C-alpha positions as CSV (number, residue, x, y, z in Angstrom):
1,M,60.8,-47.0,-35.4
2,A,60.2,-47.6,-31.7
3,L,59.0,-51.1,-32.3
4,Q,62.2,-51.8,-34.3
5,V,64.3,-50.7,-31.4
6,F,62.1,-52.8,-29.1
7,G,62.7,-55.8,-31.4
8,R,66.5,-55.4,-31.2
9,M,66.3,-55.1,-27.4
10,N,64.2,-58.3,-27.3
11,E,67.0,-60.1,-29.3
12,S,69.6,-59.0,-26.8
13,K,67.4,-60.0,-23.8
14,A,67.5,-56.4,-22.6
15,L,63.8,-55.9,-22.1
16,D,62.5,-54.5,-18.9
17,T,59.3,-52.7,-17.6
18,I,60.4,-49.3,-19.0
19,S,61.1,-50.7,-22.5
20,F,57.8,-52.5,-22.6
21,N,55.9,-49.4,-21.4
22,F,57.7,-47.3,-24.1
23,A,56.7,-49.8,-26.8
24,I,53.1,-49.9,-25.5
25,R,52.9,-46.1,-25.7
26,A,54.3,-46.1,-29.2
27,C,51.6,-48.6,-30.3
28,G,48.9,-46.5,-28.6
29,N,50.1,-43.4,-30.4
30,A,50.0,-45.3,-33.7
31,D,46.5,-46.6,-33.0
32,K,47.8,-50.1,-32.8
33,W,45.7,-51.0,-29.8
34,E,45.9,-54.8,-30.5
35,K,49.7,-54.7,-30.4
36,A,49.6,-52.6,-27.2
37,I,47.5,-55.3,-25.5
38,D,49.8,-58.1,-26.9
39,L,52.8,-56.3,-25.4
40,F,51.2,-55.9,-22.0
41,I,50.3,-59.6,-21.9
42,M,53.7,-60.6,-23.2
43,M,55.3,-58.8,-20.2
44,Q,53.7,-61.4,-17.9
45,K,54.6,-64.3,-20.1
46,V,58.3,-63.3,-20.2
47,K,58.3,-62.5,-16.5
48,V,58.9,-58.8,-16.8
49,R,57.1,-56.9,-14.0
50,S,54.0,-55.3,-15.5
51,D,52.8,-52.1,-13.8
52,A,49.9,-49.6,-13.8
53,I,51.7,-47.4,-16.3
54,G,51.8,-50.1,-19.0
55,G,48.3,-51.3,-18.2
56,N,46.9,-47.7,-18.3
57,T,48.7,-47.0,-21.5
58,A,47.3,-50.1,-23.2
59,I,43.8,-49.3,-21.8
60,S,44.2,-45.7,-23.2
61,A,45.1,-47.1,-26.6
62,C,41.8,-49.1,-26.6
63,E,39.8,-46.1,-25.3
64,K,41.3,-43.9,-28.1
65,V,39.8,-46.1,-30.8
66,G,36.5,-46.9,-29.2
67,E,37.4,-50.4,-28.1
68,W,35.8,-50.1,-24.6
69,E,35.2,-53.9,-24.3
70,Q,38.9,-54.6,-24.9
71,A,39.7,-52.0,-22.3
72,L,37.6,-53.8,-19.8
73,C,39.2,-57.1,-20.7
74,L,42.6,-55.6,-20.1
75,F,41.4,-54.4,-16.8
76,G,40.6,-58.0,-16.0
77,V,44.1,-59.1,-17.1
78,M,45.6,-56.5,-14.8
79,A,43.6,-57.9,-11.9
80,Q,44.6,-61.5,-12.7
81,G,48.3,-60.5,-12.9
82,K,47.9,-58.5,-9.6
83,V,48.9,-55.3,-11.4
84,E,48.0,-52.4,-9.2
85,T,45.2,-50.1,-10.6
86,D,44.9,-46.4,-9.8
87,I,42.6,-43.5,-10.5
88,V,44.1,-43.2,-14.0
89,T,43.0,-46.7,-14.7
90,F,39.5,-46.0,-13.7
91,N,39.3,-42.6,-15.4
92,T,40.4,-44.1,-18.7
93,L,38.0,-47.0,-18.4
94,I,35.1,-44.7,-17.5
95,S,36.0,-42.4,-20.4
96,A,36.0,-45.4,-22.8
97,C,32.5,-46.3,-21.5
98,E,31.3,-42.7,-21.8
99,K,32.4,-42.5,-25.4
100,A,30.6,-45.8,-26.1
101,N,27.4,-44.6,-24.5
102,R,27.7,-47.3,-21.8
103,W,26.6,-45.2,-18.8
104,E,25.7,-48.4,-16.8
105,K,29.3,-49.6,-17.0
106,A,30.6,-46.2,-16.1
107,L,28.5,-46.3,-12.9
108,Q,29.7,-49.8,-12.2
109,L,33.3,-48.8,-12.5
110,L,32.8,-45.9,-10.1
111,A,31.4,-48.4,-7.6
112,V,34.4,-50.7,-8.2
113,S,36.8,-47.9,-7.7
114,A,35.2,-47.0,-4.4
115,H,35.2,-50.7,-3.3
116,R,39.0,-50.9,-4.1
117,K,39.5,-47.7,-2.1
118,V,40.6,-45.7,-5.1
119,Q,39.7,-42.1,-4.5
120,A,37.6,-40.7,-7.3
121,D,38.5,-37.2,-8.5
122,M,36.8,-34.5,-10.6
123,I,37.8,-36.3,-13.8
124,T,36.1,-39.4,-12.6
125,F,32.9,-37.7,-11.6
126,S,32.8,-35.6,-14.8
127,A,33.2,-38.6,-17.0
128,V,30.4,-40.6,-15.2
129,I,28.0,-37.7,-15.2
130,K,28.8,-37.1,-18.9
131,A,28.2,-40.9,-19.6
132,C,24.8,-40.6,-17.8
133,Q,24.0,-37.5,-19.8
134,K,24.8,-39.1,-23.1
135,G,22.8,-42.1,-22.2
136,G,19.7,-39.9,-21.5
137,E,20.0,-40.7,-17.7
138,F,19.7,-37.0,-16.7
139,E,18.2,-37.7,-13.3
140,Q,21.1,-40.1,-12.5
141,A,23.5,-37.5,-13.7
142,F,21.9,-34.8,-11.5
143,Q,21.8,-37.2,-8.5
144,L,25.5,-37.9,-8.9
145,F,26.3,-34.3,-9.2
146,S,24.4,-33.6,-6.0
147,V,26.4,-36.2,-4.2
148,V,29.6,-34.7,-5.5
149,V,28.6,-31.2,-4.4
150,Q,27.9,-32.5,-0.9
151,T,31.1,-34.5,-0.5
152,M,33.9,-32.8,-2.5
153,V,35.8,-29.8,-1.3
154,E,36.9,-28.5,-4.6
155,L,34.6,-28.5,-7.7
156,D,35.8,-27.5,-11.1
157,V,34.4,-25.8,-14.2
158,I,34.3,-29.0,-16.3
159,L,32.1,-30.7,-13.6
160,F,29.7,-27.8,-13.4
161,S,29.5,-27.5,-17.2
162,T,28.7,-31.2,-17.5
163,A,26.0,-31.0,-14.9
164,I,24.5,-27.8,-16.4
165,S,24.4,-29.5,-19.8
166,A,22.7,-32.6,-18.3
167,C,20.1,-30.3,-16.6
168,R,19.5,-28.4,-19.8
169,K,18.9,-31.6,-21.8
170,A,16.6,-32.9,-19.1
171,E,14.8,-29.6,-18.9
172,I,15.4,-29.5,-15.1
């Protein structure tokens, strides 16, 4: 239904960032990740300003169905189109890598976020620690947890649970 409305708007040339983002979300909710990506890319082709909301929504559609490589490609498209990325972008990408057992990529994305001066949060660190844990990199998970404990003011239950689970599996 949402895509039908979007199609009618397209015919009348009434498309804008909000309508594209709405259509991208509808595709993501329907597990149509390929269409979500197509719509995000179409925004740039038809000169509609793409934003982090649309990009993050399309990345989330990929993450939801395990298409971590497509999520990373979309991240590249965002960079090429000079679309601003934010902590939601990185958290979604890291979550996609964690679900795909790609702990190395999760760590790389954490480093990229720091390089771009995007402040990591508890969700970020929890996802990276969980990715390391799932990848059997328990020492890496514990080292990262140690850094977080030393640098973060507020720690949450999810982060502690993830770290405890990693320690238990590593028999630390």
